[in-house]
C-alpha positions in Angstrom: 8.3 24.6 19.6 9.0 21.3 21.5 5.3 21.1 22.6 4.3 21.4 18.9 6.8 18.6 17.9 5.4 16.4 20.7 1.8 16.6 19.3 0.3 13.2 18.9 -1.4 14.4 15.7 1.9 15.5 14.3 3.1 11.9 14.6 0.0 10.9 12.7 0.8 13.4 9.9 4.4 12.3 9.8 3.6 8.6 9.5 1.0 9.4 6.9 3.7 10.8 4.7 5.9 7.8 5.4 3.2 5.4 4.5 2.4 7.3 1.3 6.1 7.1 0.4 6.0 3.4 1.1 3.3 2.9 -1.5 5.0 5.3 -4.0 8.1 3.2 -3.9 6.3 -0.1 -4.5 3.9 1.2 -7.2 6.5 3.1 -9.3 8.0 0.0 -10.7 4.7 -1.1 -12.2 4.6 2.0 -14.4 7.9 1.2 -16.2 7.2 -2.3 -17.4 7.7 -1.3 -21.1 11.1 0.3 -20.2 12.1 -2.8 -18.3 11.4 -5.0 -21.3 13.3 -2.7 -23.7 16.3 -1.8 -21.5 16.8 -4.9 -19.2 15.2 -7.6 -21.4 12.4 -8.6 -19.1 10.1 -11.3 -20.3 6.4 -11.2 -19.4 7.0 -13.9 -16.7 9.8 -11.9 -15.2 7.6 -8.8 -15.1 5.0 -10.8 -13.2 7.7 -11.5 -10.6 8.2 -7.8 -10.1 4.9 -7.8 -8.2 4.8 -11.5 -7.2 8.1 -11.6 -5.3 7.3 -8.4 -3.6 3.9 -9.3 -2.3 4.8 -12.9 -1.3 7.8 -11.8 0.8 5.8 -8.9 2.1 3.0 -11.1 3.3 5.4 -13.8 4.7 7.5 -11.3 6.6 4.5 -9.4 8.1 4.0 -11.8 11.1 7.7 -11.6 11.8 7.7 -7.8 11.6 4.8 -7.8 14.1 6.8 -10.0 16.4 9.8 -7.7 16.2 7.6 -4.5 16.7 6.3 -6.0 19.9 9.8 -6.4 21.3 11.9 -3.4 20.3 11.3 0.4 20.0 8.8 0.9 17.3 10.0 4.4 16.5 13.5 3.2 15.7 12.1 0.3 13.7 10.1 2.7 11.6 13.1 4.9 10.8 15.3 1.8 10.1 12.7 0.3 7.8 12.4 3.5 5.8 16.2 3.8 5.3 16.4 0.1 4.3 13.6 0.1 1.8 15.0 3.3 0.3 18.3 1.6 -0.2 16.6 -1.3 -2.0 14.9 1.2 -4.3 18.4 2.6 -5.1 19.6 -0.9 -5.7 17.0 -1.5 -8.4 18.1 1.7 -10.1 21.6 0.4 -10.4 20.6 -2.9 -12.1 21.3 -3.9 -15.7 19.6 -7.3 -15.9 16.4 -8.9 -14.6 18.0 -11.1 -11.9 19.5 -8.4 -9.7 16.4 -6.2 -10.2 14.1 -8.9 -9.0 16.5 -9.6 -6.0 16.3 -6.0 -5.0 12.5 -6.0 -5.5 12.3 -9.0 -3.1 14.4 -7.0 -0.6 11.9 -4.1 -0.9 9.1 -6.4 0.1 11.0 -7.6 3.2 12.0 -4.1 4.4 8.6 -2.5 3.7 7.0 -5.2 5.8 8.8 -3.9 8.8 7.0 -0.6 8.7 3.3 -1.3 9.0 3.0 -3.3 12.2 5.4 -0.9 14.0 3.5 2.2 12.7 0.1 0.9 13.6 1.3 -0.2 17.0 2.9 3.2 17.7 -0.3 5.1 16.6 -2.4 2.8 18.8 -0.1 3.5 21.8 -0.2 7.3 21.2 -4.0 7.3 20.7 -5.4 4.8 23.2 -8.7 6.6 23.7 -11.5 7.9 21.5 -9.1 9.2 18.8 -7.6 5.9 17.9 -9.9 5.1 15.0 -9.5 8.5 13.5 -5.7 8.3 13.8 -5.6 4.8 12.2 -8.1 5.8 9.5 -6.1 8.9 8.5 -2.9 6.9 8.4 -4.6 4.2 6.2 -5.7 6.8 3.6 -2.1 7.4 2.7 -2.1 4.0 0.9 -4.5 5.3 -1.8 -2.6 8.6 -2.3 0.7 6.7 -2.4 -0.6 4.3 -5.1 -1.7 7.2 -7.3 1.6 9.1 -6.6 3.7 6.1 -7.4 1.8 5.2 -10.6 2.2 8.8 -11.8 5.8 9.4 -10.7 7.1 6.1 -12.1 5.6 6.8 -15.5 6.7 10.5 -15.4 10.3 9.5 -14.5 10.4 7.0 -17.3 9.2 9.6 -19.8 11.2 12.7 -18.7 14.3 12.0 -16.5 14.9 8.3 -16.8 13.6 5.6 -14.5 17.0 5.2 -12.8 17.2 8.9 -11.9 13.6 8.7 -10.7 14.3 5.8 -8.4 17.5 7.6 -7.2 15.3 10.6 -6.3 13.0 8.3 -4.3 16.0 7.0 -2.4 17.1 10.5 -1.5 13.6 11.5 -0.4 13.2 8.3 1.7 16.5 8.8 3.6 15.9 12.5 4.1 12.4 11.9 5.4 13.7 9.1 7.8 15.9 11.9 9.3 12.8 14.0 9.8 11.0 11.2 11.5 14.0 10.6 13.8 13.9 14.2 14.9 10.2 14.1 15.6 10.5 10.8 17.6 13.4 12.1 19.7 11.0 14.7 21.1 9.0 12.0 22.9 10.0 10.5 26.3 11.7 7.2 26.1 8.8 5.4 27.7 6.5 6.8 25.0 8.5 5.1 22.3 8.3 1.6 23.9 5.9 -1.0 22.6 2.7 -0.9 24.6 2.1 -3.8 27.0 -0.6 -6.1 25.7 -2.6 -8.8 27.3 -1.5 -12.3 26.2 -4.1 -14.1 24.2 -4.5 -17.9 23.9 -2.2 -19.2 21.1 -4.9 -20.9 19.0 -6.4 -20.4 15.6 -9.9 -18.9 15.5 -12.5 -21.6 15.2 -15.2 -19.4 13.7 -16.1 -20.4 10.1 -16.8 -16.7 9.4 -13.1 -16.0 10.1 -11.9 -18.6 7.6 -14.5 -17.4 5.0 -13.2 -13.8 5.3 -9.6 -15.0 5.1 -10.4 -16.8 1.8 -12.3 -13.8 0.5 -9.7 -11.2 1.3 -6.9 -13.4 0.1 -8.6 -13.7 -3.3 -9.5 -10.1 -3.3 -6.0 -9.0 -2.6 -4.8 -11.2 -5.5 -7.2 -9.5 -7.9 -6.1 -6.1 -6.6 -2.4 -6.9 -7.1 -2.9 -8.1 -10.6 -4.8 -4.8 -11.4 -2.1 -2.6 -9.8 0.8 -4.4 -11.4 -0.5 -4.9 -15.0 -3.0 -2.1 -15.6 -0.4 0.6 -16.5 1.3 -1.7 -19.0 -2.1 -2.6 -20.5 -3.1 1.1 -21.0 0.3 1.8 -22.5 -0.2 -1.0 -25.1 -3.9 -0.8 -25.7 -4.4 3.0 -26.0 -0.9 4.2 -26.9 -0.6 6.3 -23.8 2.7 7.7 -22.5 4.2 6.1 -19.4 3.1 9.1 -17.4 -0.5 8.9 -18.6 -0.7 5.2 -18.2 0.5 5.2 -14.6 -1.8 8.0 -13.7 -5.0 6.7 -15.4 -4.3 3.2 -14.0 -4.5 4.4 -10.4 -6.3 7.7 -10.0 -9.8 6.6 -11.0 -9.7 3.4 -8.9 -8.2 5.0 -5.8 -10.5 8.0 -5.8 -13.7 6.0 -5.8 -12.1 3.4 -3.5 -11.7 6.1 -0.8 -15.3 7.1 -1.5 -16.4 3.5 -1.1 -14.5 3.1 2.2 -16.3 6.1 3.7 -19.7 5.2 2.1 -19.4 1.5 3.1 -18.6 2.3 6.7 -21.6 4.7 6.9 -23.9 2.2 5.3 -22.7 -0.6 7.5 -23.2 1.4 10.7 -26.8 1.9 9.7 -27.4 -1.5 8.3 -26.3 -3.5 11.3 -29.0 -1.8 13.4 -31.5 -3.8 11.4 -29.5 -6.7 10.0 -26.8 -8.1 12.4 -24.8 -9.5 9.5 -25.0 -6.3 7.5 -21.2 -5.7 7.3 -20.7 -9.2 5.9 -23.3 -8.6 3.2 -21.7 -5.4 2.1 -18.3 -7.1 2.1 -19.8 -9.9 -0.1 -21.4 -7.4 -2.5 -18.1 -5.5 -2.9 -16.1 -8.7 -3.5 -18.4 -10.5 -5.9 -19.2 -7.4 -8.0 -15.7 -5.9 -8.2 -14.3 -9.1 -9.8 -16.2 -8.7 -13.1 -15.3 -5.0 -13.2 -11.6 -6.0 -12.9 -12.0 -8.2 -15.9 -13.9 -5.6 -17.9 -11.2 -3.0 -17.3 -8.8 -5.1 -19.3 -11.4 -6.0 -22.0 -13.0 -2.8 -23.1 -12.1 -1.0 -26.4 -12.3 2.7 -25.4 -10.7 4.7 -22.7 -14.1 6.0 -21.5 -15.3 2.5 -21.0 -12.2 1.7 -19.0 -12.7 4.7 -16.8 -16.3 3.8 -16.1 -15.3 0.3 -15.0 -12.3 1.6 -13.1 -14.5 4.0 -11.1 -16.9 1.1 -10.4 -14.2 -1.3 -9.4 -12.8 1.3 -7.0 -16.1 2.0 -5.4 -16.9 -1.7 -4.9 -13.4 -2.4 -3.6 -14.0 0.4 -1.1 -17.1 -1.3 0.2 -15.1 -4.5 0.7 -12.1 -2.7 2.3 -14.2 -0.5 4.6 -16.0 -3.4 6.2 -13.2 -5.9 6.6 
């Protein structure tokens, strides 16, 4: 039994679930925009802050989270982050006005930022050899499943049990699963939980213009993605008269399914293209970036649901090309 618990691949599987729950918790709020307007009196600007506050604080806290993960036990940081972000989800469920809701949403961004650097660092330490890419790739796929799960669950809760009860359920699941992670991590020797020693690199910014170009491209691309994830469920609710459940599901499943396909296809194409064209990965990244932007616009502009699904599938595929070669 203990040997099974100490499997490196069990850790990958456990962190996959944790990362999926991370995205379920952040995405669920986007599927209840109409409810937030009716019950809590949110304006459109305040709805924008539901996503804006989260992503800005998440991004700003990520370097700090990486610094912390390099200096304390990563396993305990992962468990603590999961408990803390679950508490913030419960906090949003108890709010009755936009201000406290946004404050708790900001706290969700801060606490969820603590998870990713610690999880990736732990996986890299447990898989230092030829299994590292597979371990990290499997873990990363949880993001796409979590977006779909959160989009569906948030809408379903709003339609059937109430969004407050739904968020309360996510709190219970998060805390319970943190206990499961703690049990799994305790099976490892103490030295296996410590941050891996890494070679110190010079403290200077990269001078390559390609680095700065990619930084600009991915910053802009992530902004487009976040707009799509945040506002698409509400758009489908208003434009096509869908229920919250159907809106949250349709706004995520088509994009994420083809995005995963695009990641796999893009990686395969890039591996073959670079044999003939050294800059092949950059070309695929550029194609994915420049062609996905018009599809994002068209998703919000079409007049039929089938047109929307077509452009959603195309946007996801092109996004995958971009993500898979970053």
